[in-house]
C-alpha positions in Angstrom: -40.7 18.8 -2.8 -39.2 15.3 -3.6 -36.4 14.2 -1.3 -33.0 14.9 -2.7 -30.9 11.6 -2.9 -27.3 11.4 -1.7 -24.7 8.4 -3.1 -22.7 6.7 -0.5 -19.9 4.6 -1.8 -19.2 2.1 0.8 -17.1 -1.1 0.8 -20.0 -3.5 2.2 -23.2 -3.3 3.9 -22.3 -5.8 6.7 -21.6 -4.5 10.4 -18.4 -2.3 10.7 -17.4 1.2 11.9 -18.2 3.1 8.6 -21.4 1.4 8.2 -22.5 2.0 11.9 -21.8 5.9 11.2 -23.7 5.8 8.1 -26.6 3.8 9.4 -26.7 6.1 12.5 -27.5 9.1 10.2 -29.6 7.4 7.9 -31.8 6.4 10.9 -32.0 9.9 12.5 -32.0 12.1 9.2 -35.3 13.5 7.6 -35.8 11.1 4.8 -38.5 13.2 3.3 -35.9 15.4 2.7 -32.8 13.6 2.1 -32.5 10.0 1.0 -29.4 7.6 0.8 -28.3 5.2 -1.8 -25.2 2.9 -1.5 -22.8 1.8 -3.9 -21.0 -1.6 -2.7 -18.6 -4.3 -4.0 -19.9 -7.6 -4.3 -20.3 -9.5 -1.0 -21.8 -12.5 0.5 -23.0 -10.9 3.7 -25.8 -8.6 3.1 -26.4 -7.9 6.9 -28.1 -4.4 6.3 -29.7 -4.8 2.9 -33.1 -5.3 4.1 -33.1 -2.4 6.5 -31.5 0.2 3.6 -34.3 -1.1 1.2 -37.1 -0.7 4.1 -36.0 2.8 4.4 -36.3 3.5 0.8 -32.6 3.4 -0.1 -31.4 1.7 -3.3 -28.2 -0.7 -3.4 -25.7 -0.7 -6.5 -23.1 -3.3 -6.8 -19.7 -2.1 -8.5 -16.8 -4.1 -9.6 -14.2 -4.7 -6.9 -11.0 -2.6 -7.9 -8.1 -5.1 -8.6 -5.6 -2.6 -10.5 -6.0 -4.8 -13.4 -9.4 -3.9 -14.1 -8.6 -0.1 -13.8 -10.3 0.6 -17.2 -13.2 -1.4 -16.6 -13.5 0.1 -13.3 -13.5 3.5 -14.3 -16.0 2.7 -17.2 -18.5 1.4 -14.8 -18.4 4.7 -12.7 -18.8 6.7 -15.9 -21.7 4.7 -17.1 -23.2 4.9 -13.6 -23.2 8.7 -13.5 -24.4 8.7 -16.8 -27.3 6.7 -16.3 -28.2 8.1 -13.2 -28.3 12.1 -13.4 -30.5 12.4 -10.2 -27.2 12.5 -7.9 -25.8 15.6 -7.2 -23.7 14.8 -4.0 -21.6 11.4 -3.5 -20.1 11.0 0.0 -17.3 8.5 -0.3 -16.0 6.1 2.5 -13.8 3.9 0.2 -10.5 5.7 0.5 -8.5 3.3 -1.6 -10.1 4.5 -4.8 -11.4 7.5 -3.8 -9.0 9.7 -6.2 -10.4 7.5 -9.1 -14.2 7.5 -8.4 -14.6 11.0 -7.1 -12.8 12.3 -10.0 -15.2 10.8 -12.3 -17.9 12.2 -10.3 -16.7 15.3 -10.5 -16.5 15.2 -14.1 -20.3 14.7 -14.2 -21.0 17.5 -11.9 -21.5 16.1 -8.5 -20.3 17.6 -5.3 -17.8 15.3 -4.1 -17.0 14.3 -0.3 -14.0 12.0 0.9 -14.4 10.5 4.5 -11.4 9.1 6.5 -12.7 6.5 9.1 -9.1 5.2 10.1 -5.4 6.1 10.7 -3.6 3.1 8.9 -4.1 1.2 5.7 -2.2 -1.9 7.4 1.0 -3.8 6.4 2.1 -5.6 3.0 2.0 -4.8 -0.5 -1.8 -4.2 -0.6 -1.0 -1.3 2.1 1.7 0.2 -0.2 -0.9 0.2 -3.2 -3.5 2.0 -1.1 -1.0 4.5 0.4 -0.3 5.5 -3.1 -3.9 5.8 -4.1 -4.8 7.9 -1.1 -2.4 10.7 -1.7 -4.3 12.3 -4.5 -7.5 12.5 -2.5 -6.9 15.9 -0.6 -6.6 17.5 -4.2 -9.5 15.5 -5.8 -12.2 15.7 -3.2 -14.5 19.1 -2.6 -14.6 18.5 0.9 -12.6 16.5 3.4 -14.4 14.6 6.4 -12.9 12.6 9.0 -14.2 10.9 12.1 -11.2 12.5 14.3 -8.5 15.2 13.3 -6.2 12.1 13.9 -7.8 10.4 11.0 -8.0 13.7 9.0 -4.2 14.1 9.3 -3.4 10.7 8.3 -5.5 10.6 5.1 -5.2 14.1 4.0 -2.0 15.6 5.5 -0.8 17.5 8.6 -2.2 20.8 7.4 -5.7 19.4 6.4 -7.4 20.2 9.6 -6.6 24.2 8.9 -8.2 24.1 5.4 -11.7 25.5 4.9 -13.1 22.6 3.1 -12.3 20.3 6.1 -14.7 18.9 8.5 -14.6 16.8 11.6 -17.6 14.9 11.8 -18.2 12.9 15.0 -19.5 9.4 14.7 -23.1 9.7 16.0 -24.6 7.5 18.3 -28.3 7.2 19.8 -27.2 8.0 23.4 -30.5 6.9 25.1 -30.3 3.7 23.1 -27.0 3.1 25.0 -28.1 3.9 28.6 -27.4 1.6 31.4 -30.5 -0.6 32.6 -30.2 -2.8 35.7 -33.1 -5.0 34.5 -31.5 -5.4 30.9 -28.2 -6.4 32.5 -29.9 -9.0 35.0 -31.6 -10.4 31.7 -28.5 -10.5 29.7 -26.5 -12.2 32.1 -29.0 -14.7 32.6 -29.3 -15.4 29.0 -25.5 -15.7 28.8 -24.9 -17.9 31.6 -23.2 -15.3 33.7 -23.5 -15.2 37.4 -24.2 -12.0 39.1 -21.0 -11.8 41.0 -18.8 -12.5 38.1 -16.5 -9.8 36.6 -16.8 -9.4 33.0 -14.3 -7.7 30.5 -16.2 -6.8 27.1 -15.2 -5.9 23.7 -17.3 -4.9 20.6 -15.6 -5.0 17.3 -14.9 -7.0 14.2 -12.5 -9.9 14.9 -9.5 -8.5 12.5 -6.0 -7.5 12.9 -6.4 -3.7 13.8 -8.8 -4.6 16.8 -5.8 -6.7 18.5 -7.8 -9.5 19.8 -4.6 -11.6 20.2 -3.2 -9.2 23.2 -6.9 -8.8 24.7 -7.2 -13.0 24.9 -3.6 -13.2 26.4 -4.8 -10.3 28.8 -7.9 -11.9 29.9 -5.8 -15.3 30.3 -3.6 -13.9 32.6 -6.0 -12.1 34.7 -8.3 -15.1 34.7 -5.6 -17.3 36.1 -5.7 -15.2 39.4 -9.5 -14.4 39.2 -11.1 -17.5 38.0 -14.9 -16.0 38.6 -14.2 -13.7 35.7 -15.3 -13.8 31.7 -14.4 -12.3 28.5 -17.4 -11.4 26.3 -16.7 -10.6 22.7 -19.2 -9.2 20.4 -18.3 -9.4 16.7 -17.5 -11.5 13.5 -14.6 -11.5 11.0 -11.8 -13.4 9.4 -10.1 -14.0 12.7 -13.1 -15.4 14.5 -11.6 -18.9 14.3 -8.1 -18.1 14.9 -9.2 -16.3 18.3 -11.5 -19.6 19.4 -8.4 -21.6 18.5 -6.4 -19.1 20.7 -8.8 -19.4 23.7 -8.3 -23.1 23.3 -4.7 -23.1 23.4 -4.6 -20.8 26.8 -7.3 -23.1 28.5 -9.7 -20.4 28.7 -12.1 -21.3 26.0 -15.0 -22.0 28.5 -14.3 -18.5 29.9 -14.5 -16.7 26.8 -18.1 -16.1 25.3 -18.1 -15.3 21.8 -21.6 -14.4 20.2 -20.8 -13.1 16.8 -22.1 -10.1 15.2 -25.1 -8.6 16.8 -27.5 -5.6 15.9 -28.7 -5.0 19.6 -25.2 -4.5 20.9 -26.6 -2.0 23.4 -27.9 -5.2 25.4 -24.2 -6.8 25.6 -22.6 -3.5 26.9 -25.1 -3.9 29.7 -23.5 -7.5 30.5 -20.0 -5.9 30.8 -18.1 -4.4 33.8 -15.3 -2.9 31.9 -14.6 -2.3 28.4 -11.4 -3.1 27.1 -10.3 -2.0 23.5 -6.4 -2.5 22.8 -6.6 -1.6 18.9 -3.2 -1.4 17.0 -4.9 1.7 14.9 -8.4 3.3 14.6 -10.1 6.3 13.1 -12.6 7.1 15.9 -14.2 3.8 17.6 -17.9 4.4 17.9 -18.2 1.6 20.2 -15.9 3.6 22.8 -18.6 6.4 22.6 -21.5 3.8 23.3 -19.7 2.1 26.2 -19.2 5.3 27.8 -22.8 6.2 27.3 -23.7 2.8 29.0 -21.3 3.9 32.1 -18.4 1.5 31.5 -15.2 2.5 32.3 -13.0 2.0 29.1 -9.3 0.9 28.8 -7.9 1.9 25.5 -4.5 1.6 23.8 -2.5 4.8 23.6 -2.6 5.0 19.8 -6.5 5.8 19.7 -7.4 9.3 19.2 -8.3 11.3 22.2 -11.5 12.4 20.7 -13.0 9.6 22.1 -11.8 10.8 25.7 -15.2 12.4 26.4 -15.8 11.6 30.3 -14.0 10.7 33.4 -14.6 6.8 32.4 -11.5 6.7 29.7 -8.2 5.4 30.7 -5.1 5.2 27.6 -2.6 2.4 28.2 0.5 1.2 26.3 0.3 -2.0 24.8 3.9 -2.8 25.7 3.3 -3.1 29.3 0.7 -5.7 30.1 1.1 -5.5 33.6 -0.4 -2.0 33.7 -3.4 -3.4 32.0 -3.9 -6.0 34.4 -3.5 -3.5 37.3 -6.1 -1.3 35.9 -8.5 -4.3 35.3 -8.2 -5.4 39.0 -8.9 -2.0 40.1 -11.8 -1.7 38.2 -13.0 -5.1 39.6 -13.6 -3.2 43.0 -15.8 -0.5 41.4 -19.5 -0.9 41.5 -21.4 -0.9 38.0 -23.6 2.3 37.5 -25.2 4.2 34.8 -23.3 7.2 33.3 -23.7 10.3 35.3 -25.9 13.1 34.2 -22.5 15.1 33.7 -21.1 12.6 31.6 -24.0 12.1 29.3 -23.9 15.9 28.8 -20.1 15.8 27.5 -21.3 13.2 25.1 -24.0 15.3 23.5 -21.6 16.3 20.4 -21.7 12.6 19.6 -25.6 12.5 19.5 -26.7 10.9 16.3 -29.8 13.4 16.1 -27.2 16.2 16.2 -24.9 15.1 13.9 -27.6 14.0 11.6 -29.1 17.6 11.7 -25.7 19.0 10.7 -25.4 16.7 7.7 -28.8 17.0 6.6 -28.2 20.8 6.2 -24.8 20.4 4.6 -26.3 17.7 2.0 -29.2 20.2 1.1 -27.1 23.0 0.8 -24.6 21.0 -1.6 -27.3 19.6 -3.8 -28.8 23.0 -4.3 -25.3 24.3 -5.3 -24.6 21.4 -7.4 -28.0 22.0 -9.5 -27.0 25.7 -10.2 
């Protein structure tokens, strides 16, 4: 039997949270039974294009929705489904226009899935427009997916989690890939120019407003004054990369902050860290926090982040308004010896194992594809 093809509509195929989720599933699903194809908007960066194509996936580029091109955008989708009758299931990760393209997909007989990966649209005029566009999604999609119940309630409404078509889908992680390794830790520290006794605060995530790097850099600057044998390791790229570099220079800590950009081997960079600091302003479910726990790292999170990632005894939530508490917690963790996650903690992380999540979604896709063909 030929594999079914599931269409994923995702904003881009460069590194990010929703991309990590989809690719983790794609890597662990049985591709002889289920294949993924992608619709993305035009982009310069094509980090994951070659990986998708090597795995047998196809990539289509649709126009970016501006509002002014509403009819052209709708026509593109209508024409696309007419030209590609092989699709029976669409999994939508672009929430801003989900009520548009999912409605068109339904007209063509597809089973439609909306997926919430966040808990905010940000601020400004674009956020207001997005808020208006997201309201019909709960009535348009056949299935309402979310990375956490908090993200589900935000996008679909307070009662969404009680509906029979709602699913909380954990962001799957390859737990073995992120396990702690002392040899790799020593190698990474040597490669990064970090001494064995240097205390390293780490963060992995795109350099964007929600991740709150400004707070993180200010926090480290204060900590570094009293603890000069410390470093801040930032893994990720984004529109604020230059701004963060400039902030580090202004605070006089540029030489103590290591910014390595976007990396595919993030598992290696966790090894070099001593504490994972994640002061986001808003999040859906940050998969990096699950990865950090799998690596045995203690995690300090802002208290706006969902407690769905509070899986082990390594997580602590702190209020962003009180920087002194953050400094105190970092100082306390400096005295702890860096070790791997315990067997007990790894067991608690099992629901987030990518192989488990992929198997569940595979069964779901096959079932929905069969239903749509009838």
